[in-house]
N, C-alpha and C positions, 0 to 999 in steps of 0.2 A: 370215334373222335373224342367223346366225353372222357372215356378212359385215359387217352393219351394226355388230355389236358389235366386231368386229376393227378396223374403221375408227375408231369412237369411241375405243377404246383407244389407238390410234395417235395420234390427235388430241390425246388428253389428255397422252400421253407427250411430244409435241412441246411442248405449253403448259408442262408442268412443266419440261422441259429449258431452254426459253427463258425463263422466268420469272427475272429478275435483280434485281427489286425487292422488298423487304420493306416493307409498309405497316402502320404501327402508328397505330391509331385512339385518340386521347386522349379523355379524359372531357368536355372541354369542346367536342367536336365537331370539332376540327380533327385533322389526320392528319400523320404524318411518313413520308416515303419514303426508304428506304436502299438503295443499290446493294450487294446481297449479295456480288457479286464482289470488293468492296473490303474485305470483312470478314475479318480474319485469325482472331480468336477471339472468342467471345461469353461473358460472364459476367454474373452478378448484382453489383451494386456494394452492398456492405453500408453502411448508413447509419452514420455516425461517432457513436459512443456518448459522450454527455456525462453527467457525473454531476452532480446539483444539490448543491452543497456544503452546503446548509442542510437536506438530507433525512436524517433519522434520526441526527443528530449528537447524541451525548451531551456531548462536549466538543470544543473546537477552539482550540488554542493556536497561533496563526501565528507567535509568537515575534518579532514585529516590533519588537525592541529591548525587550521586556517579556514578563510572563507572563500578560497578559489572556486570558481565555476568550471568544472570539467567537462561541460557539455560542448565547448567550442564556440559558444555565443559571447563569451567574454563578460558575463553577468557576475562579476566577482563581489562579493559582500564586504562590508566595511565592519571590522572587528571592533567592539567596544567592551574590552576587558575580559572576554572569555579566554580560557585556557586549555590546553590538551588534557584528555582524560581517556580512559580505557574505553573502547568502542564496543559495539554489539558483537563484533568477531572476536573479543577477548584480546585485542592487541592495545598495548599501551600507546596513547598519542594518536589515536585514529577517530576520536571524536572531540567534541568541545564541552567544557564545563561553564555553566552559567551560575553566577552568584546573584541573586534577586535583591530587590529593595522594597522595604515596606512603604516608603513615600512615593508619591506621584513624581513623575518626571522620568529622565533618562539616566539616572545614577546607577541603576543595576546593570549587570553584564547583559549584552544583546549583540545582535548582528543585523545591520541595517542592509536590506535587500535592494537591489535595483528594481523598480517597479516594472512588473509585466502585466499589461492590460488584458487580463484573461476573459473579460466581458466580451471581447470581440470573438472568442472561440466558442462554437457550438459544443465542443468536446474538450475536456482536459482532465488530467488527473494529478493530484498532489499526495505524495508519499514521504514519509520520515519516520525515524525512530526517536522515541523519547524515554528517557530514564528520570522520572521525576522524583526529587527528594521531598520538596515541599514547595508550597506557595507562601511567600512572605506577607501576603495579604489574603484574607478569606474570600475576597471577591474573584481572585483567580487572575489568570493571565493567558495570552495567546502563545501558542507553540509557533505557528507560522501564521503571518497576518498581511492582508492587503486591504487598504481602504481605511473608512472611518466607521466606527460603531454604530453612529446614529444616521449617518449619511448613506451608508452602504459599504459592506465588507465581505471579505472572503478569508476564510482560515479554518484551521483546526485549533481549538481553544479548550482550556479548563476553566470554566466560569461557574462559580457557585455550586461547587460539588458535582458538576456535570461536564462530560465531554461533548462539545458542540461542533458539528460540522456546519460552519456558518456561511451563508450564501445570501448576499443582499443585506435585508433587514430581518431576516428570520433564520432559524437554525434547525438542524436535525440534532435532537439532544437524547443523550443516554447517561445514565448514572456513572459517575467516577467510581471505580472499584478500588477496595483498599489494597489488593494485591498489585495494583499498578505502581505504588511507591516503591522505589529503588530497584525497580525491574524494567528490563527493556520492553517496551510496547510498541508495536508498529501500528501507524495509523494511515488510512488512505481515505482521500475524499475524491470521488469520481463523479463528474458532471457529464451528462449526456443528454443534449437537446432539452434542457430545463428540468431534468430529473437529476437530483443529487442522490448519491449513495454514500453511506459511511461504512468503513470497514475498520476493524480492531483485531490485529493479529490474524488477518486474513479472512475473518468471518464478517459477513454483512451484518450490520446492526440496525439497518433501517433504510428507507428511501423516501424522497419528498419531491413534489413538483414546486420548484421555485426558480424564477428568473434571477439572473445576476446583474447587480448595478454596483459600482464602485464609487464612493463618495469622495476619494482623494487619492493621491499617488504614494502614499506612505506604505512602506512594506518592511517586515522585519522577522527575525526569530527571537522569541523571548520578549516581545514588546508589542503593544497594541495602541491605538489612538482612538480618541472620541472627541466630539465637538471641535473637530479640525485640528486644534493645538494642544489639547490635553493628551498625556500619555503615561504609561507605567511599565515597569520591568520588574515584576514581582516573582518571575519563575527561577527556581534554584534546581539545578540538575544537570543532565546531559543531553545532547542531541546528536544524531548521526545520520548519515546517508539521506539527505533531503533531495528529492526528485520532483520535477514537474514536466509532465508530459503533455503533448498537443492533442492527445486522443484519450478515449475512455478506455482503461484497463478493465480486463475481465478479472474474475476473482481468481482464476487459475494463474494469471500473469502476476497478480499480486502475491500470491503464495509463492511463485517462482522467485520474485525479488526478495522476499523473507528469506527464503532457503539460501539464496546466493549471498546474502549479507553476513551469514553466521560462519 
């Protein structure tokens, strides 16, 4: 009996050693035969993630030469002097150009947005493309803004040589990089149950626990407010593809948006 077992073991070993084909049976009844001696590495291929641009959109301003909201919510922006420019997709007229002002007030180009009370949402995401040429004042300006700087605000801003993902009265801050000038940069602010995350070009740059409160109903692109009535419009450059979602986007979804924009 032991001899028989030994012989069977040897035969199985020979069969295993000599097996060079991998056979994969498909659900349709067919099979695929692969010579495993030609395989260098094996891995699972993750399916490419695509984000339905119409899912959970609160507002979508493509800025294709105007301030129309394409989400279906009718939240059209009021244009104050911006003009069409080349967008992130390389097409002329598919973004808007802003010319800022050195003085306080509303004399620089900007878009006034309908107010969205995002403080009511446990989750939301704000995404946009910015191609900054310069700030007309060293204090900086808001790219997208809701509220009042001193009473409570929300936005993505370039203040004092930092990119700030502003929530309430505090912000997640990272240094502004020289290579951002005259190049398209994608920014995303994601709020998920009082945790704010900031993303630049699809890479998370930090996170912070912070509750949101909004001190006024002011909202704009290229403009921000403080002390309720004071404002400025210091941003010079272009903006494109501004989206607000009613849920927290994942990093893969943000990357998918970036890819789809180009």
